[in-house]
C-alpha positions as CSV (number, residue, x, y, z in Angstrom):
1,M,-12.8,-14.3,-9.9
2,T,-12.5,-17.8,-8.5
3,E,-10.4,-18.8,-5.5
4,A,-7.9,-20.4,-7.8
5,E,-7.6,-17.1,-9.8
6,W,-7.3,-15.2,-6.5
7,L,-4.3,-17.3,-5.6
8,S,-2.6,-17.4,-9.0
9,E,-3.6,-14.4,-11.1
10,P,-0.6,-12.0,-11.3
11,N,-2.6,-8.9,-12.3
12,F,-3.3,-7.1,-9.0
13,V,-5.9,-4.9,-10.7
14,L,-8.2,-7.9,-11.0
15,H,-7.8,-8.6,-7.3
16,V,-8.8,-5.0,-6.6
17,Q,-11.8,-5.2,-8.8
18,H,-12.9,-8.3,-7.0
19,V,-12.8,-6.8,-3.5
20,E,-13.8,-3.3,-4.3
21,P,-17.6,-3.6,-4.5
22,K,-17.9,-5.0,-0.9
23,A,-15.0,-3.4,0.8
24,S,-15.4,-0.5,3.3
25,A,-14.2,3.0,2.4
26,R,-11.6,2.7,5.2
27,K,-10.2,-0.5,3.8
28,L,-9.9,0.8,0.3
29,R,-8.2,4.0,1.4
30,L,-5.7,2.0,3.5
31,L,-5.1,-0.3,0.5
32,A,-4.3,2.8,-1.6
33,A,-1.9,3.9,1.1
34,G,-0.4,0.5,1.2
35,F,0.3,0.6,-2.5
36,C,2.1,3.9,-1.9
37,R,4.2,2.5,0.9
38,A,5.1,-0.5,-1.2
39,A,7.2,2.0,-3.3
40,G,9.7,1.6,-0.5
41,P,12.8,3.9,-0.8
42,I,11.5,5.8,-3.8
43,L,8.8,7.2,-1.6
44,D,11.4,9.6,-0.3
45,H,10.0,13.1,-0.4
46,P,8.9,14.4,3.1
47,E,5.7,16.0,1.7
48,L,4.8,12.6,0.1
49,L,5.5,10.7,3.3
50,A,3.5,13.2,5.3
51,A,0.6,12.9,2.8
52,V,0.5,9.1,3.1
53,E,0.3,9.4,6.9
54,T,-2.6,11.9,6.5
55,I,-4.3,9.4,4.1
56,E,-4.0,6.7,6.7
57,S,-5.3,9.0,9.4
58,Y,-8.2,10.0,7.3
59,A,-9.1,6.4,6.6
60,D,-9.4,5.9,10.4
61,G,-11.4,9.1,10.9
62,A,-8.6,10.9,12.7
63,V,-8.5,13.9,10.4
64,A,-11.1,15.8,8.4
65,A,-11.6,15.8,4.7
66,A,-9.9,19.2,4.5
67,E,-6.6,17.7,5.6
68,L,-7.0,15.0,3.0
69,E,-7.4,17.6,0.3
70,K,-4.3,19.4,1.6
71,A,-2.4,16.2,1.3
72,R,-3.6,15.7,-2.3
73,S,-2.6,19.3,-3.1
74,H,0.9,18.9,-1.7
75,A,1.4,15.7,-3.7
76,R,0.2,17.3,-6.9
77,I,2.7,20.2,-6.4
78,V,5.5,17.6,-5.9
79,A,4.4,15.8,-9.1
80,V,4.4,19.0,-11.2
81,Q,7.8,20.0,-9.9
82,A,9.2,16.5,-10.6
83,Y,7.9,16.6,-14.1
84,E,9.6,20.0,-14.7
85,D,12.8,18.5,-13.4
86,Y,12.3,15.5,-15.6
87,V,12.0,17.6,-18.8
88,R,15.3,19.3,-18.0
89,W,16.9,15.9,-17.1
90,A,15.7,14.3,-20.3
91,E,17.0,17.1,-22.4
92,G,20.4,17.2,-20.8
93,K,23.5,15.4,-21.8
94,E,24.0,11.9,-20.4
95,G,27.0,13.0,-18.2
96,E,25.1,16.0,-16.9
97,R,22.0,14.0,-15.6
98,A,21.5,13.5,-12.0
99,A,21.7,10.0,-10.8
100,A,17.9,9.7,-10.2
101,N,15.3,9.9,-13.0
102,P,12.8,12.6,-11.8
103,M,10.0,10.7,-13.5
104,V,10.2,8.2,-10.6
105,R,9.2,10.9,-8.1
106,H,6.6,12.3,-10.6
107,Q,4.8,8.9,-10.8
108,V,5.0,8.3,-7.0
109,A,3.7,11.7,-6.3
110,W,0.7,11.1,-8.6
111,A,0.1,7.8,-6.9
112,V,-0.1,9.6,-3.5
113,A,-2.3,12.3,-5.0
114,F,-4.7,9.6,-6.4
115,A,-4.7,7.9,-3.0
116,A,-6.0,11.2,-1.5
117,T,-8.7,11.6,-4.1
118,T,-12.4,11.1,-3.7
119,P,-13.8,9.1,-5.3
120,L,-10.8,6.9,-4.9
121,P,-9.2,5.2,-7.9
122,V,-7.6,2.4,-5.9
123,A,-6.2,0.4,-8.8
124,A,-4.7,3.5,-10.4
125,V,-2.7,4.1,-7.3
126,G,-1.0,0.8,-7.6
127,T,-0.5,1.2,-11.3
128,R,1.3,4.5,-10.8
129,V,3.5,3.1,-8.2
130,G,4.4,0.2,-10.5
131,E,5.2,2.6,-13.3
132,A,7.5,4.5,-10.9
133,T,9.5,1.4,-10.2
134,A,9.8,0.8,-14.0
135,Q,11.4,4.1,-14.9
136,P,14.8,3.8,-16.6
137,A,17.8,5.1,-14.7
138,G,19.6,6.1,-17.9
139,A,18.7,7.8,-21.1
140,P,14.9,8.0,-21.4
141,D,12.9,6.6,-24.4
142,M,10.1,9.0,-24.7
143,L,7.9,6.5,-26.7
144,A,8.5,3.4,-24.6
145,A,5.9,2.5,-22.0
146,P,7.3,1.5,-18.6
147,V,7.3,-2.3,-18.1
148,V,6.6,-3.2,-14.5
149,S,8.7,-6.2,-13.3
150,P,6.8,-9.5,-12.5
151,E,8.4,-9.2,-9.0
152,F,6.9,-5.8,-8.3
153,L,3.5,-6.9,-9.7
154,G,3.8,-9.7,-7.1
155,T,4.4,-7.1,-4.4
156,L,1.3,-5.1,-5.4
157,R,-0.7,-8.3,-5.3
158,A,0.7,-9.1,-1.9
159,V,-0.5,-5.7,-0.7
160,V,-4.1,-6.7,-1.7
161,W,-3.6,-10.0,0.0
162,D,-2.4,-8.3,3.2
163,A,-5.5,-6.2,3.3
164,F,-8.1,-8.8,2.4
165,G,-6.5,-12.2,3.0
166,N,-8.4,-14.9,1.1
167,P,-12.0,-13.5,0.7
168,F,-13.1,-17.0,-0.4
169,R,-12.2,-18.3,3.1
170,P,-13.1,-15.6,5.6
171,V,-11.9,-16.0,9.1
172,A,-14.2,-15.2,12.1
173,F,-12.1,-13.9,14.9
174,A,-13.2,-15.4,18.2
175,S,-13.5,-13.0,21.1
176,K,-11.2,-15.3,23.2
177,W,-8.4,-14.6,20.7
178,R,-8.5,-10.9,21.6
179,T,-6.5,-11.2,24.8
180,D,-4.8,-8.2,26.4
181,E,-1.5,-9.4,25.0
182,A,-2.7,-9.9,21.5
183,V,-4.6,-6.5,21.4
184,A,-1.6,-4.7,22.9
185,L,0.7,-6.2,20.2
186,A,-1.7,-5.4,17.4
187,T,-2.3,-1.8,18.7
188,A,1.4,-1.1,19.0
189,M,2.1,-2.3,15.5
190,Y,-0.8,-0.4,14.0
191,E,0.1,2.8,15.7
192,S,3.8,2.6,15.0
193,R,3.6,1.2,11.5
194,D,6.3,-1.2,12.5
195,F,5.2,-4.8,11.9
196,A,8.3,-6.6,13.1
197,K,6.3,-8.3,15.9
198,M,3.8,-10.0,13.7
199,P,5.4,-13.4,14.6
200,A,5.0,-12.6,18.3
201,L,1.3,-11.8,17.6
202,A,1.0,-15.3,16.1
203,D,2.4,-16.7,19.3
204,A,-0.1,-14.7,21.4
205,L,-3.0,-15.7,19.2
206,Q,-2.1,-19.3,19.3
207,K,-1.7,-19.2,23.1
208,A,-5.3,-17.7,23.2
209,G,-6.6,-20.7,21.2
210,C,-6.4,-19.4,17.7
211,D,-6.4,-22.5,15.4
212,S,-6.7,-20.7,12.1
213,G,-3.8,-21.7,9.9
214,A,-4.4,-18.7,7.6
215,V,-4.1,-16.2,10.5
216,L,-1.0,-17.8,12.0
217,A,0.7,-18.2,8.6
218,H,0.0,-14.6,7.7
219,C,1.5,-13.4,10.9
220,R,4.6,-15.5,10.4
221,S,5.1,-14.7,6.8
222,G,7.6,-12.2,5.5
223,G,4.8,-9.8,4.7
224,P,4.5,-7.1,3.4
225,H,2.2,-5.7,6.2
226,F,0.6,-2.3,6.3
227,R,-2.2,-0.5,8.1
228,G,-5.3,-2.4,7.1
229,C,-3.7,-5.8,7.4
230,W,-6.6,-8.2,7.7
231,V,-5.2,-10.0,10.8
232,L,-4.5,-6.7,12.7
233,D,-8.0,-5.5,11.7
234,G,-9.5,-8.8,13.0
235,V,-7.7,-8.6,16.3
236,L,-8.6,-4.9,16.7
237,G,-12.2,-5.3,15.5
238,K,-11.8,-2.9,12.5
239,E,-13.5,-3.2,9.2
């Protein structure tokens, strides 16, 4: 992949394939978790939300592999139950169907299960999330493959960009940028998973002498941002 392709190619899978060979296990696990979180409101089952938190904690070495396996098992159980619900939903009369298509939860649950799997099928996680967003709300067509919208494909690509920035133009984070203020802001966002203060981090970095347009622009962009964000990792010294 060339830099021009990195910036213009809509297929996020090609981006994953480009970074995967040299990326750390931590970074790839957090990328998978980021794909899951990109599902937004359809990631609504408490077991799945807890599993994604476990996946993120495992990536940072905060929990053991046994906890990751529990998360995978719980996600699989949700997936199986959702599929059973889907069969009943698909066979029911239109007026008797619940508002939500259970296949949405089925696909999201499998995405979370994949994200907790070793070896990690990173691109497959994003693909499952994309398929979840493409499920029809009404009567199902059993033979039709889900078509992911260009907008959501762009979101999945943005998740990769959040984790890796532009690998063709790597940024070396100067130690002087890591002021107490910058590190405190980055740490708070990382721990809380609330990235609303990214623009404030840009201000702190600029005040510390950061002259990287890529860093400042990423902080001031609309995101999305997740654990594993390349700027937060740079400030916190994570790989």
